[in-house]
KEFI-304359 format. One record per atom (N, C-alpha, C): atom name; x negated, y negated, z negated; chain; residue in three letters. Coordinates in pm, whole numbers, plus 50000, padded with zeros to 5 digits. Layout:
BEGIN
(pt "CA",(X,Y,Z),"A","ala")
...
//
This chain:
BEGIN
(pt "N",(13031,19171,51828),"A","unk")
(pt "CA",(13072,19249,51803),"A","unk")
(pt "C",(12923,19297,51740),"A","unk")
(pt "N",(12767,19280,51764),"A","unk")
(pt "CA",(12661,19297,51688),"A","unk")
(pt "C",(12687,19222,51563),"A","unk")
(pt "N",(12698,19102,51561),"A","unk")
(pt "CA",(12708,19044,51422),"A","unk")
(pt "C",(12779,19098,51325),"A","unk")
(pt "N",(12914,19109,51393),"A","unk")
(pt "CA",(13012,19175,51282),"A","unk")
(pt "C",(12959,19316,51238),"A","unk")
(pt "N",(12943,19421,51330),"A","unk")
(pt "CA",(12884,19509,51284),"A","unk")
(pt "C",(12767,19535,51192),"A","unk")
(pt "N",(12608,19442,51196),"A","unk")
(pt "CA",(12556,19368,51139),"A","unk")
(pt "C",(12638,19382,50954),"A","unk")
(pt "N",(12711,19285,50919),"A","unk")
(pt "CA",(12808,19244,50846),"A","unk")
(pt "C",(12861,19348,50771),"A","unk")
(pt "N",(12884,19483,50861),"A","unk")
(pt "CA",(12975,19571,50793),"A","unk")
(pt "C",(13113,19578,50792),"A","unk")
(pt "N",(13152,19444,50944),"A","unk")
(pt "CA",(13323,19439,50965),"A","unk")
(pt "C",(13359,19373,50840),"A","unk")
(pt "N",(13269,19304,50756),"A","unk")
(pt "CA",(13376,19293,50629),"A","unk")
(pt "C",(13277,19124,50627),"A","unk")
(pt "N",(13365,19003,50570),"A","unk")
(pt "CA",(13307,18892,50517),"A","unk")
(pt "C",(13319,18852,50365),"A","unk")
(pt "N",(13240,18893,50296),"A","unk")
(pt "CA",(13219,18874,50171),"A","unk")
(pt "C",(13259,18673,50175),"A","unk")
(pt "N",(13308,18655,50032),"A","unk")
(pt "CA",(13350,18472,50040),"A","unk")
(pt "C",(13194,18450,50016),"A","unk")
(pt "N",(13103,18464,49963),"A","unk")
(pt "CA",(12964,18386,49973),"A","unk")
(pt "C",(12823,18474,50056),"A","unk")
(pt "N",(12863,18565,50067),"A","unk")
(pt "CA",(12757,18680,50172),"A","unk")
(pt "C",(12673,18606,50259),"A","unk")
(pt "N",(12588,18632,50251),"A","unk")
(pt "CA",(12480,18563,50357),"A","unk")
(pt "C",(12578,18460,50480),"A","unk")
(pt "N",(12577,18339,50375),"A","unk")
(pt "CA",(12691,18231,50401),"A","unk")
(pt "C",(12631,18121,50505),"A","unk")
(pt "N",(12482,18117,50509),"A","unk")
(pt "CA",(12447,18039,50618),"A","unk")
(pt "C",(12444,18074,50719),"A","unk")
(pt "N",(12404,18210,50701),"A","unk")
(pt "CA",(12401,18302,50872),"A","unk")
(pt "C",(12517,18303,50929),"A","unk")
(pt "N",(12651,18385,50858),"A","unk")
(pt "CA",(12777,18370,50878),"A","unk")
(pt "C",(12826,18206,50946),"A","unk")
(pt "N",(12784,18116,50853),"A","unk")
(pt "CA",(12783,17947,50917),"A","unk")
(pt "C",(12754,17908,51035),"A","unk")
(pt "N",(12598,17980,51047),"A","unk")
(pt "CA",(12535,17923,51180),"A","unk")
(pt "C",(12573,17997,51291),"A","unk")
(pt "N",(12635,18151,51274),"A","unk")
(pt "CA",(12698,18176,51382),"A","unk")
(pt "C",(12838,18129,51427),"A","unk")
(pt "N",(12893,18112,51289),"A","unk")
(pt "CA",(13029,18060,51365),"A","unk")
(pt "C",(13023,17922,51419),"A","unk")
(pt "N",(12922,17818,51385),"A","unk")
(pt "CA",(12916,17704,51423),"A","unk")
(pt "C",(12886,17760,51605),"A","unk")
(pt "N",(12752,17831,51602),"A","unk")
(pt "CA",(12693,17876,51752),"A","unk")
(pt "C",(12811,17914,51853),"A","unk")
(pt "N",(12951,17949,51790),"A","unk")
(pt "CA",(13023,18029,51901),"A","unk")
(pt "C",(13151,17901,51886),"A","unk")
(pt "N",(13115,17868,51811),"A","unk")
(pt "CA",(13260,17713,51798),"A","unk")
(pt "C",(13368,17782,51729),"A","unk")
(pt "N",(13386,17835,51622),"A","unk")
(pt "CA",(13483,17916,51559),"A","unk")
(pt "C",(13464,17890,51424),"A","unk")
(pt "N",(13598,17867,51386),"A","unk")
(pt "CA",(13584,17852,51192),"A","unk")
(pt "C",(13556,18000,51147),"A","unk")
(pt "N",(13516,17990,51019),"A","unk")
(pt "CA",(13464,18128,50961),"A","unk")
(pt "C",(13589,18226,50925),"A","unk")
(pt "N",(13732,18133,50921),"A","unk")
(pt "CA",(13870,18172,50949),"A","unk")
(pt "C",(13861,18268,51043),"A","unk")
(pt "N",(13845,18229,51137),"A","unk")
(pt "CA",(13896,18279,51251),"A","unk")
(pt "C",(13782,18409,51266),"A","unk")
(pt "N",(13700,18370,51239),"A","unk")
(pt "CA",(13579,18499,51259),"A","unk")
(pt "C",(13614,18608,51182),"A","unk")
(pt "N",(13656,18566,51030),"A","unk")
(pt "CA",(13710,18669,50965),"A","unk")
(pt "C",(13797,18794,51002),"A","unk")
(pt "N",(13945,18694,51047),"A","unk")
(pt "CA",(14025,18752,51154),"A","unk")
(pt "C",(13971,18838,51246),"A","unk")
(pt "N",(13897,18797,51312),"A","unk")
(pt "CA",(13855,18858,51447),"A","unk")
(pt "C",(13821,18939,51451),"A","unk")
(pt "N",(13756,18977,51311),"A","unk")
(pt "CA",(13664,19112,51249),"A","unk")
(pt "C",(13737,19177,51230),"A","unk")
(pt "N",(13863,19142,51139),"A","unk")
(pt "CA",(13972,19238,51102),"A","unk")
(pt "C",(14012,19300,51237),"A","unk")
(pt "N",(14059,19228,51346),"A","unk")
(pt "CA",(14148,19272,51382),"A","unk")
(pt "C",(14047,19389,51514),"A","unk")
(pt "N",(13945,19347,51482),"A","unk")
(pt "CA",(13838,19425,51590),"A","unk")
(pt "C",(13757,19550,51539),"A","unk")
(pt "N",(13745,19563,51385),"A","unk")
(pt "CA",(13643,19633,51337),"A","unk")
(pt "C",(13706,19793,51404),"A","unk")
(pt "N",(13821,19856,51434),"A","unk")
(pt "CA",(13844,19982,51491),"A","unk")
(pt "C",(13807,20003,51606),"A","unk")
(pt "N",(13761,19912,51681),"A","unk")
(pt "CA",(13738,19915,51785),"A","unk")
(pt "C",(13641,19893,51840),"A","unk")
(pt "N",(13504,19916,51777),"A","unk")
(pt "CA",(13359,19918,51742),"A","unk")
(pt "C",(13305,20058,51774),"A","unk")
(pt "N",(13404,20166,51724),"A","unk")
(pt "CA",(13391,20266,51748),"A","unk")
(pt "C",(13383,20350,51913),"A","unk")
(pt "N",(13450,20248,51966),"A","unk")
(pt "CA",(13450,20287,52138),"A","unk")
(pt "C",(13324,20306,52197),"A","unk")
(pt "N",(13307,20373,52255),"A","unk")
(pt "CA",(13157,20390,52339),"A","unk")
(pt "C",(13118,20271,52410),"A","unk")
(pt "N",(13228,20195,52474),"A","unk")
(pt "CA",(13226,20082,52592),"A","unk")
(pt "C",(13291,19985,52569),"A","unk")
(pt "N",(13254,19879,52480),"A","unk")
(pt "CA",(13383,19768,52462),"A","unk")
(pt "C",(13429,19656,52589),"A","unk")
(pt "N",(13548,19661,52623),"A","unk")
(pt "CA",(13581,19615,52766),"A","unk")
(pt "C",(13527,19501,52741),"A","unk")
(pt "N",(13474,19401,52832),"A","unk")
(pt "CA",(13409,19269,52824),"A","unk")
(pt "C",(13492,19188,52771),"A","unk")
(pt "N",(13650,19193,52767),"A","unk")
(pt "CA",(13688,19076,52710),"A","unk")
(pt "C",(13684,19055,52553),"A","unk")
(pt "N",(13665,19173,52477),"A","unk")
(pt "CA",(13652,19144,52342),"A","unk")
(pt "C",(13559,19019,52270),"A","unk")
(pt "N",(13436,19055,52330),"A","unk")
(pt "CA",(13349,18930,52286),"A","unk")
(pt "C",(13405,18786,52342),"A","unk")
(pt "N",(13474,18777,52462),"A","unk")
(pt "CA",(13505,18659,52486),"A","unk")
(pt "C",(13641,18617,52416),"A","unk")
(pt "N",(13709,18720,52374),"A","unk")
(pt "CA",(13840,18634,52317),"A","unk")
(pt "C",(13834,18580,52201),"A","unk")
(pt "N",(13739,18585,52085),"A","unk")
(pt "CA",(13679,18519,52021),"A","unk")
(pt "C",(13675,18407,52045),"A","unk")
(pt "N",(13660,18338,52144),"A","unk")
(pt "CA",(13592,18207,52194),"A","unk")
(pt "C",(13726,18095,52251),"A","unk")
(pt "N",(13806,18238,52358),"A","unk")
(pt "CA",(13845,18159,52439),"A","unk")
(pt "C",(13994,18093,52437),"A","unk")
(pt "N",(14047,18147,52298),"A","unk")
(pt "CA",(14158,18046,52241),"A","unk")
(pt "C",(14128,17946,52145),"A","unk")
(pt "N",(14035,17910,52110),"A","unk")
(pt "CA",(14000,17823,51993),"A","unk")
(pt "C",(13992,17674,52071),"A","unk")
//
């Protein structure tokens, strides 16, 4: 979630492309999967303590 927060929970078409690509490759998901994950989790970032499943949910089904 930290990286998504850094991006402001938005993934622009070419913003920080190399950094996003490196991050996605590092966790083993496509840019599109990461974009959808950010959209689905942007409102949960305001929770005081995110559940442990949130971070792993990005990579568990891929």
